[in-house]
C-alpha positions, -999 to 999 in steps of 0.1 A, spaced: 783 -385 -314 781 -349 -327 779 -317 -307 801 -328 -278 826 -300 -281 808 -277 -256 824 -272 -222 805 -286 -193 775 -264 -187 738 -271 -186 714 -273 -157 678 -281 -161 660 -258 -184 646 -231 -165 658 -236 -129 621 -232 -123 618 -268 -112 635 -259 -80 621 -224 -76 598 -218 -47 566 -208 -63 536 -196 -44 500 -206 -50 476 -180 -62 457 -163 -34 424 -175 -50 421 -202 -76 388 -203 -94 376 -235 -109 383 -239 -145 388 -266 -172 425 -270 -166 456 -275 -185 475 -265 -155 513 -266 -150 530 -253 -118 565 -251 -131 581 -253 -96 566 -287 -89 558 -319 -106 521 -313 -114 504 -346 -123 537 -359 -136 546 -330 -159 579 -313 -157 598 -284 -173 621 -297 -201 658 -301 -191 673 -287 -223 689 -255 -214 666 -234 -235 664 -197 -229 629 -196 -242 602 -195 -215 576 -208 -240 595 -242 -240 588 -247 -203 553 -260 -211 564 -285 -238 551 -315 -219 516 -301 -215 489 -319 -237 475 -297 -264 503 -271 -260 527 -264 -289 553 -237 -298 557 -221 -332 594 -214 -336 607 -179 -337 642 -169 -325 661 -186 -297 641 -169 -270 609 -159 -289 588 -189 -295 550 -183 -299 528 -205 -277 497 -223 -290 469 -241 -271 445 -264 -289 453 -247 -323 450 -211 -311 480 -190 -302 500 -158 -302 476 -129 -299 447 -153 -294 461 -161 -259 460 -138 -230 496 -138 -216 503 -120 -183 537 -117 -167 536 -106 -131 503 -90 -139 515 -71 -169 498 -75 -203 525 -71 -229 518 -66 -266 543 -75 -293 559 -43 -306 570 -57 -339 554 -66 -373 570 -100 -369 562 -105 -332 599 -110 -325 593 -96 -290 564 -119 -280 553 -116 -243 570 -148 -231 604 -135 -245 605 -109 -217 612 -134 -189 640 -160 -187 632 -195 -176 655 -192 -146 633 -163 -134 600 -182 -136 584 -193 -104 549 -202 -114 529 -208 -146 491 -214 -150 479 -225 -184 441 -223 -189 426 -237 -221 398 -220 -241 370 -220 -215 386 -196 -190 371 -177 -161 363 -141 -171 386 -130 -142 415 -146 -160 413 -120 -188 395 -110 -220 405 -101 -255 415 -137 -262 399 -168 -277 424 -196 -270 432 -194 -233 453 -177 -207 489 -181 -196 497 -165 -162 534 -163 -155 548 -151 -122 584 -145 -112 599 -162 -82 579 -151 -51 596 -128 -26 609 -146 5 603 -133 41 619 -143 74 596 -165 96 605 -147 129 606 -112 141 640 -96 145 656 -122 122 674 -113 89 676 -141 63 696 -142 30 692 -167 2 704 -171 -34 706 -194 -63 729 -200 -92 720 -220 -123 741 -229 -154 722 -246 -182 730 -252 -218 732 -277 -247 760 -287 -271 740 -281 -303 746 -244 -310 767 -241 -279 737 -226 -261 741 -213 -225 714 -203 -201 727 -189 -168 709 -173 -139 718 -157 -106 694 -145 -79 698 -133 -43 676 -118 -16 677 -104 19 647 -102 40 632 -96 74 598 -106 86 583 -74 71 605 -65 42 622 -84 14 646 -72 -14 657 -94 -42 677 -92 -74 681 -115 -104 700 -116 -136 698 -142 -164 715 -145 -197 707 -168 -227 729 -171 -257 735 -195 -285 752 -199 -319 733 -212 -349 722 -248 -343 727 -278 -365 700 -301 -379 700 -339 -378 722 -341 -409 748 -318 -393 741 -288 -414 741 -254 -398 706 -237 -397 717 -202 -408 708 -171 -388 695 -189 -357 720 -173 -332 708 -152 -303 718 -134 -271 695 -119 -244 700 -105 -208 672 -100 -183 676 -82 -150 650 -74 -123 648 -62 -87 619 -67 -63 610 -49 -31 582 -64 -10 566 -52 22 540 -71 42 519 -64 72 489 -80 88 468 -94 60 485 -74 32 515 -73 9 529 -47 -15 553 -58 -42 573 -35 -65 592 -50 -94 614 -32 -119 638 -44 -146 653 -44 -180 659 -66 -210 687 -62 -235 687 -83 -266 715 -71 -289 707 -97 -315 684 -126 -323 683 -145 -356 650 -156 -372 656 -182 -399 619 -183 -408 616 -145 -412 629 -120 -438 645 -99 -410 665 -104 -378 664 -86 -345 693 -62 -341 682 -48 -308 654 -50 -282 658 -27 -252 630 -30 -226 623 -12 -193 594 -21 -170 579 -16 -136 549 -31 -119 533 -26 -85 509 -51 -68 489 -48 -36 473 -78 -20 450 -71 10 428 -94 30 401 -72 44 374 -80 69 348 -82 41 369 -96 12 402 -98 -6 416 -71 -28 442 -76 -56 453 -43 -72 481 -38 -97 495 -12 -120 523 -15 -146 543 3 -173 566 -13 -199 585 4 -228 602 -14 -257 626 0 -283 630 -26 -310 653 -27 -341 652 -51 -370 678 -55 -397 707 -78 -404 737 -85 -382 754 -118 -393 773 -128 -424 750 -159 -424 724 -136 -438 737 -102 -450 716 -72 -459 707 -36 -453 673 -24 -442 668 -8 -407 633 -10 -392 626 7 -358 596 2 -335 587 19 -302 560 3 -281 546 12 -247 522 -8 -225 505 8 -194 476 -4 -174 461 -14 -141 438 -42 -127 415 -43 -97 400 -76 -85 378 -79 -54 369 -113 -40 338 -113 -17 325 -143 3 287 -146 2 279 -170 30 298 -203 32 291 -215 -3 295 -186 -27 325 -166 -37 320 -135 -59 348 -119 -79 344 -84 -93 370 -66 -114 380 -36 -135 409 -34 -159 425 -9 -182 452 -16 -208 467 9 -232 492 2 -260 511 28 -281 531 19 -312 553 37 -337 568 16 -365 590 33 -391 618 23 -415 646 49 -420 658 55 -456 688 35 -468 714 59 -482 720 54 -519 690 31 -523 665 40 -551 638 17 -536 643 24 -498 644 62 -498 647 91 -497 620 94 -471 613 74 -439 587 47 -445 560 52 -418 543 18 -413 523 26 -381 521 62 -369 509 68 -334 491 35 -332 467 33 -303 448 4 -288 430 10 -256 409 -16 -236 387 -10 -206 369 -39 -190 344 -47 -162 336 -83 -151 319 -103 -124 317 -140 -117 303 -162 -90 317 -196 -78 292 -217 -59 294 -250 -40 261 -269 -42 266 -295 -15 295 -318 -13 298 -328 -49 287 -300 -72 305 -267 -80 295 -241 -105 311 -210 -120 293 -183 -140 308 -151 -152 304 -122 -176 329 -96 -189 324 -65 -210 353 -48 -228 354 -17 -249 384 -17 -274 393 16 -291 419 17 -319 433 44 -341 464 53 -361 478 84 -378 487 93 -414 515 72 -431 540 77 -459 560 55 -483 597 57 -491 589 77 -522 564 82 -550 587 69 -578 578 40 -601 595 15 -578 572 26 -549 540 33 -569 520 6 -552 529 18 -517 524 55 -527 488 47 -539 481 26 -508 493 54 -485 471 79 -502 441 57 -499 449 48 -463 453 85 -453 420 94 -469 400 68 -447 386 72 -413 407 50 -391 392 51 -356 375 19 -346 356 9 -315 345 -26 -305 322 -37 -277 330 -72 -267 311 -96 -244 326 -127 -228 305 -153 -209 317 -184 -191 297 -212 -175 311 -243 -158 299 -272 -137 321 -296 -118 308 -329 -104 329 -349 -79 314 -384 -84 336 -399 -57 371 -396 -43 387 -408 -75 364 -393 -102 357 -357 -113 337 -345 -143 336 -309 -157 314 -295 -184 321 -259 -196 309 -235 -222 322 -200 -231 319 -171 -254 352 -153 -259 361 -123 -281 393 -108 -295 397 -75 -314 422 -73 -342 458 -61 -333 472 -29 -348 490 -46 -376 459 -66 -387 439 -34 -390 465 -7 -400 493 -23 -420 488 -7 -454 517 -13 -478 509 -30 -511 543 -33 -526 557 -69 -523 586 -59 -501 564 -39 -477 539 -67 -474 565 -93 -465 577 -71 -436 543 -78 -419 545 -114 -410 545 -131 -376 537 -165 -391 571 -177 -403 555 -187 -436 574 -165 -461 543 -147 -473 533 -110 -473 503 -94 -455 482 -62 -456 457 -51 -430 420 -42 -432 406 -13 -411 371 -28 -413 380 -61 -396 355 -74 -370 365 -89 -337 367 -127 -334 340 -144 -314 347 -180 -302 320 -202 -288 337 -231 -270 323 -263 -254 346 -285 -234 343 -316 -212 369 -330 -188 369 -364 -172 396 -369 -145 401 -403 -128 428 -404 -102 440 -421 -70 469 -428 -48 478 -391 -39 504 -370 -55 525 -399 -67 495 -420 -77 478 -427 -109 456 -405 -131 439 -404 -165 425 -372 -178 405 -368 -210 395 -334 -225 375 -332 -257 365 -298 -270 347 -280 -298 353 -244 -308 333 -224 -334 349 -190 -342 328 -164 -359 348 -138 -379 381 -156 -373 409 -134 -386 424 -154 -414 436 -142 -449 425 -140 -485 449 -143 -514 457 -112 -534 485 -126 -556 518 -144 -556 555 -136 -558 589 -152 -558 608 -147 -525 642 -131 -531 632 -132 -568 641 -169 -569 618 -185 -596 618 -219 -579 603 -204 -547 567 -193 -543 551 -169 -518 516 -155 -514 504 -120 -510 475 -119 -485 450 -96 -469 437 -102 -434 400 -111 -436 372 -124 -414 360 -159 -420 341 -183 -398 361 -213 -386 359 -243 -363 384 -262 -343 379 -294 -324 400 -322 -308 409 -339 -276 437 -341 -251 446 -372 -231 471 -375 -203 480 -401 -178 503 -414 -151 506 -451 -142 530 -462 -114 547 -495 -123 569 -500 -92 578 -479 -63 603 -459 -83 591 -463 -119 561 -448 -136 547 -447 -171 535 -412 -180 524 -395 -212 499 -375 -232 484 -374 -266 467 -346 -285 446 -343 -316 434 -310 -331 417 -301 -364 410 -266 -376 390 -257 -408 375 -226 -424 337 -227 -429 342 -220 -466 368 -248 -470 405 -252 -463 426 -259 -433 437 -233 -408 474 -224 -404 496 -237 -376 475 -266 -365 497 -293 -350 492 -328 -363 483 -357 -339 511 -362 -314 520 -381 -283 547 -380 -256 555 -414 -239 578 -414 -209 593 -439 -185 600 -419 -153 623 -431 -125 626 -415 -91 644 -430 -61 660 -409 -34 684 -384 -48 683 -398 -84 656 -392 -110 654 -397 -147 633 -400 -178 634 -418 -211 609 -405 -234 597 -407 -270 580 -378 -288 558 -391 -317 544 -367 -343 523 -377 -372 527 -364 -408 512 -330 -414 487 -337 -441 463 -309 -433 480 -277 -443 469 -242 -452 470 -240 -490 464 -203 -490 496 -197 -471 514 -224 -490 521 -241 -457 545 -270 -462 536 -306 -454 560 -322 -430 569 -359 -425 560 -377 -393 588 -385 -369 598 -401 -336 623 -385 -312 641 -402 -283 653 -382 -253 670 -393 -221 676 -372 -190 688 -378 -155 692 -355 -124 710 -361 -91 704 -341 -59 740 -341 -47 733 -321 -16 703 -303 -2 709 -273 -24 730 -288 -52 714 -305 -82 732 -319 -112 715 -328 -145 725 -344 -178 706 -356 -208 706 -361 -246 678 -348 -268 671 -363 -302 692 -392 -292 692 -408 -327 701 -375 -344 668 -376 -364 666 -352 -393 631 -337 -393 611 -305 -396 588 -292 -368 552 -289 -382 550 -254 -367 585 -243 -377 575 -224 -408 598 -221 -438 636 -218 -441 640 -183 -455 677 -177 -444 685 -210 -461 667 -200 -493 686 -168 -498 719 -187 -493 712 -218 -512 690 -204 -540 669 -235 -542 633 -243 -534 616 -230 -503 617 -258 -476 603 -264 -442 626 -251 -414 649 -279 -402 647 -287 -365 675 -294 -339 697 -324 -343 712 -344 -314 724 -324 -284 741 -331 -251 726 -313 -221 745 -308 -188 740 -286 -159 742 -276 -123 719 -257 -99 732 -244 -65 712 -228 -38 728 -208 -10 
């Protein structure tokens, strides 16, 4: 067996399985794809693979997939819509990727060991769960503050986890500690994830896939009668992170954040108020001999905002939620000149100058119980999105930069300020037919305005265009100031049959249909040869509005076989097409997860098979590669040695299958080293997983 040279490490991925998550103070009804990471929710669990990527925690959720980025920067997708089409909130903060390649995606800002609670809501989401999105909402919360249960008592607690995998010698370690009285709680956590470049199923190193990241945070919480105030502050330091499906790597990502939340139960309702600030300094370039080069790219981003939500009971059957939110994002993206380079100099290339994206929102929704069986939810949300950017400049006006010089002149001559008025609507009805059967029918209109790069990236030279690409497809992109917001009209139905309590059986079926007007896709402008290799092809594309439709179904189940054994699993099917023909990008092929779960006393385990069909439906405009179907076998076990000590072990890709993930993009770091044809990015080969989690 390969990859057994790593010293003993590894605890279950994201110690979140044992974290004490708290339920949300109010939980509106919604068509759910819901995972509470700290518990086994309907049989689903966080993967025990030692990953430092929080996006991987939801890998067993039907309809959910991850487009590979760096080691801690995967991009989540729900039912074919992902990245900026999802509303992602971390401890109430809305974080925007401050990178033309989305290397610092929102979920990269929290380590799996620091996660206490995750809600995943598919397309038809309540308006109180956020706007400016068409695919759904992910709400991530850190481990909740702990208080003493008696006056005059001081309690301390802590947790240490060590997690990792042999393939790539990846390590994910976390330490948290807290001290609290009945009224006050203070906690601190630190987590580090690091890994070398991994190997595929044939034992070949996937070049430029190494990474390292450290997250720290401190929390101070105060509580009184019916209210709680929580202040969190922290940092992230990522000195390097390789991206084998991008032209650039991350050479630094320094983040500072603070957020304040006030929960108050008043005599006439509940108030949830929060404010936040987050600053990112991001560097791209080259840092490893596995992919050498010289080209610095610097980005400064800043998110600030607040949110107010008031929940009012109206009689015994109606609950009304009213809210107001503000989110502002500032971005500067510039590329310093490379000394001695005729192409990259003598001036600084200004990609985004004083980029501004401001959102202000108002919403209201009513949840009503109509007797014992019927519940309804109706909501409306209005958002005003204002965007602008300043003048730009190319490296120079010489012949090598003529295309960029002409593009900069045209861009600077245009009016760039844009304002969108976006309306969201949600309607849902739930019918509890009996104690074992629930049906939901939901419809929604959701809108998303373009991001700053979709509107304001302007370079027309091939090199400049390839620097704007968060798709991992090896192509180049240019923006369009006149882009319209996307408007998604979604219809979904959920049938949920269940019985036997928490450890009983269930079957859940969720078909959906989504029509997106003005979907932001791309039109082809031309082609080029990546790295000037004639056997490789890339496309030059402009962001453009086109109508599209997505449809599919998710199925999940749990069937107890004996007192200790259960058969669990899920299956997902998604199709996405443009109205004028052609498939959408990053649509996962049909897939299923089949698992035999064992749990008896202190011992638990899973033997599972991941089945993925061949990717026949690919985006021809983006030259998206077709990938072969595959089946993976994984085996895991965990033992609760003591009350606060948990050991875990496992093997992923047990048969060392060589395969390419359909959402992995293309292998650019391999192309420049091997000078062959452009191939799909190889996925991980077999890996041993070991670990320990200790509470104290």
